[in-house]
VOBA-1610 file (N, C-alpha, C; in pm, whole numbers, padded with zeros to 5 digits, always signed):
BEGIN
Met+02047+16732+10338Met+02054+16695+10198Met+02101+16550+10182Lys+02192+16509+10270Lys+02244+16372+10262Lys+02132+16272+10291Lys+02042+16308+10384Lys+01931+16219+10419Lys+01838+16199+10299Val+01810+16305+10227Val+01721+16298+10112Val+01783+16208+10005Ile+01911+16225+09978Ile+01979+16142+09879Ile+01983+15997+09924Leu+02007+15973+10051Leu+02012+15837+10105Leu+01875+15770+10095Ile+01770+15842+10129Ile+01634+15787+10119Ile+01599+15758+09974Ala+01632+15847+09883Ala+01604+15826+09741Ala+01679+15704+09689Ala+01803+15686+09731Ala+01881+15570+09688Ala+01820+15441+09742Cys+01774+15443+09867Cys+01711+15324+09927Cys+01582+15288+09852Val+01500+15387+09826Val+01374+15362+09755Val+01402+15308+09616Leu+01498+15365+09547Leu+01533+15320+09413Leu+01584+15176+09415Ser+01670+15145+09512Ser+01723+15009+09519Ser+01616+14909+09557Leu+01522+14947+09644Leu+01415+14855+09683Leu+01321+14827+09566Thr+01289+14927+09488Thr+01200+14904+09374Thr+01269+14821+09267Thr+01399+14840+09251Thr+01473+14762+09152Thr+01480+14616+09195Val+01508+14591+09323Val+01516+14455+09373Val+01379+14388+09364Asn+01273+14459+09397Asn+01139+14403+09392Asn+01099+14369+09249Ala+01130+14454+09155Ala+01094+14428+09016Ala+01170+14308+08962Gln+01297+14298+08997Gln+01376+14184+08951Gln+01330+14056+09018Gly+01296+14064+09145Gly+01251+13946+09218Gly+01119+13895+09163Ala+01030+13984+09125Ala+00900+13943+09071Ala+00919+13874+08937Ala+01008+13924+08856Ala+01030+13862+08725Ala+01098+13727+08739Ala+01188+13717+08836Ala+01262+13592+08852Ala+01175+13482+08913Thr+01079+13521+08998Thr+00998+13421+09067Thr+00865+13393+08999Ser+00835+13462+08889Ser+00709+13435+08822Ser+00711+13292+08771Pro+00600+13216+08792Pro+00602+13073+08765Pro+00637+13038+08621Val+00551+13072+08529Val+00574+13040+08389Val+00517+13155+08308Arg+00586+13189+08204Arg+00535+13296+08119Arg+00399+13257+08064Lys+00316+13357+08044Lys+00180+13333+08000Lys+00174+13255+07868Glu+00266+13285+07777Glu+00265+13217+07648Glu+00299+13069+07663Ala+00382+13036+07762Ala+00429+12898+07778Ala+00327+12811+07851Arg+00234+12873+07925Arg+00134+12795+07998Arg+00040+12727+07902Gln+00004+12604+07937Gln-00092+12533+07855Gln-00230+12551+07914Lys-00326+12570+07827Lys-00464+12584+07869Lys-00518+12446+07905Pro-00585+12434+08021Pro-00639+12303+08056Pro-00747+12259+07957Thr-00759+12129+07939Thr-00859+12076+07847Thr-00997+12093+07907Thr-01099+12074+07825Thr-01236+12086+07875Thr-01263+11981+07981Glu-01207+11862+07964Glu-01227+11757+08063Glu-01162+11793+08196Gln-01042+11852+08191Gln-00975+11895+08313Gln-01053+12006+08382Arg-01106+12099+08304Arg-01185+12208+08363Arg-01313+12154+08427Ala-01378+12059+08360Ala-01500+12000+08415Ala-01469+11923+08543Gln-01356+11850+08544Gln-01319+11776+08664Gln-01288+11871+08779Lys-01224+11983+08749Lys-01193+12081+08852Lys-01322+12138+08912Gln-01419+12170+08827Gln-01546+12223+08877Gln-01619+12119+08962Thr-01613+11993+08918Thr-01677+11886+08995Thr-01609+11871+09131Asp-01477+11875+09132Asp-01404+11862+09258Asp-01433+11979+09352Glu-01443+12100+09296Glu-01475+12217+09378Glu-01614+12206+09438Leu-01709+12158+09358Leu-01845+12141+09410Leu-01847+12030+09514Asn-01771+11925+09492Asn-01764+11816+09587Asn-01703+11863+09719Ala-01609+11955+09713Ala-01549+12009+09835Ala-01648+12097+09911Ala-01731+12170+09836Ala-01828+12258+09900Ala-01943+12179+09961Val-01999+12088+09885Val-02107+12000+09933Val-02067+11859+09894Val-02070+11770+09986Val-02025+11634+09958Val-02124+11566+09864Leu-02072+11524+09749Leu-02154+11457+09649Leu-02147+11306+09669Thr-02256+11239+09638Thr-02256+11093+09644Thr-02187+11039+09519Asp-02159+10910+09519Asp-02094+10848+09403Asp-02183+10853+09279Asp-02314+10856+09299Asp-02406+10866+09186Asp-02411+11008+09129Gln-02393+11106+09216Gln-02404+11245+09173Gln-02280+11294+09099Lys-02163+11243+09133Lys-02039+11293+09073Lys-02037+11282+08920Pro-02071+11166+08861Pro-02068+11162+08714Pro-02173+11252+08650Lys-02287+11268+08716Lys-02391+11356+08662Lys-02344+11501+08663Val-02283+11542+08775Val-02233+11679+08785Val-02120+11700+08686Tyr-02034+11601+08670Tyr-01925+11611+08573Tyr-01980+11630+08432Asp-02081+11553+08396Asp-02141+11565+08263Asp-02203+11703+08243Leu-02271+11753+08346Leu-02331+11887+08336Leu-02223+11993+08321Ala-02116+11981+08398Ala-02006+12078+08389Ala-01939+12071+08252Leu-01920+11951+08201Leu-01858+11934+08070Leu-01944+11997+07960Asn-02074+11972+07966Asn-02165+12031+07867Asn-02167+12182+07878Lys-02162+12234+08001Lys-02162+12379+08021Lys-02036+12441+07961Ile-01922+12379+07986Ile-01796+12433+07935Ile-01796+12432+07782Lys-01844+12323+07723Lys-01849+12315+07577Lys-01943+12421+07519Ala-02057+12442+07585Ala-02153+12542+07538Ala-02094+12683+07551Leu-02028+12712+07663Leu-01970+12844+07682Leu-01856+12869+07583Asp-01776+12767+07557Asp-01668+12782+07458Asp-01725+12809+07319Ala-01836+12740+07286Ala-01899+12762+07156Ala-01953+12905+07146Ile-02009+12955+07254Ile-02062+13092+07255Ile-01946+13191+07240Arg-01835+13168+07313Arg-01719+13257+07300Arg-01666+13259+07158Leu-01661+13142+07096Leu-01612+13132+06959Leu-01706+13204+06862Lys-01836+13191+06888Lys-01937+13252+06802Lys-01924+13404+06802Tyr-01897+13462+06919Tyr-01889+13608+06932Tyr-01745+13658+06943Lys-01651+13580+06894Lys-01509+13613+06908Lys-01475+13750+06851Asp-01524+13778+06733Asp-01489+13903+06665Asp-01598+14009+06675Ala-01701+13984+06752Ala-01812+14079+06763Ala-01772+14200+06847Gln-01818+14315+06807Gln-01793+14437+06883Gln-01884+14446+07004Asp-02009+14408+06984Asp-02109+14414+07092Asp-02114+14280+07163Lys-02076+14277+07289Lys-02070+14153+07366Lys-02198+14126+07444Thr-02299+14209+07429Thr-02423+14192+07504Thr-02492+14060+07474Pro-02509+14020+07349Pro-02575+13890+07323Pro-02494+13773+07380Glu-02362+13786+07375Glu-02277+13679+07430Glu-02302+13663+07580Gly-02306+13774+07651Gly-02330+13769+07795Gly-02467+13713+07827Thr-02566+13749+07749Thr-02702+13699+07771Thr-02709+13550+07749Glu-02647+13501+07641Glu-02647+13357+07614Glu-02572+13281+07722Met-02460+13336+07767Met-02381+13270+07870Met-02459+13262+08001Lys-02527+13370+08036Lys-02609+13369+08158Lys-02716+13262+08151Thr-02777+13250+08035Thr-02883+13150+08016Thr-02828+13009+08036Val-02713+12981+07976Val-02652+12848+07988Val-02614+12821+08134Lys-02551+12918+08199Lys-02510+12900+08338Lys-02630+12878+08430Lys-02736+12954+08407Lys-02856+12941+08490Lys-02920+12803+08471Glu-02925+12758+08346Glu-02983+12627+08316Glu-02903+12515+08384Val-02771+12523+08376Val-02685+12421+08440Val-02699+12427+08591His-02705+12548+08645His-02721+12563+08790His-02852+12498+08837Asn-02960+12523+08762Asn-03088+12463+08798Asn-03083+12310+08788Asn-03012+12259+08687Asn-03000+12113+08672Asn-02918+12053+08786Ile-02815+12122+08828Ile-02733+12072+08940Ile-02814+12074+09068Arg-02889+12178+09090Arg-02972+12185+09212Arg-03076+12074+09214Ala-03127+12038+09096Ala-03228+11931+09088Ala-03162+11799+09123
//
């Protein structure tokens, strides 16, 4: 019986310590985080693509412009369907925009 109580106490203390540790080490509360700007998001996408395939100096501004336009278009679509119950048209429009940008980047 003592073993069962000891094991239960250990498990309880470990879960308590883990829960407190997770809350204490969480970086920033979600509400306090700032959303990156569209320019920052476009630059991040350009940098990620540059890391995957090395872009020339001529290609970087073109890819950045395409990424910026894509982000603006997707944000406009999200805003358009913000309160809609049916998200199917939103997904279809987003796929179309993403596919078009992908084809432009490949070109």
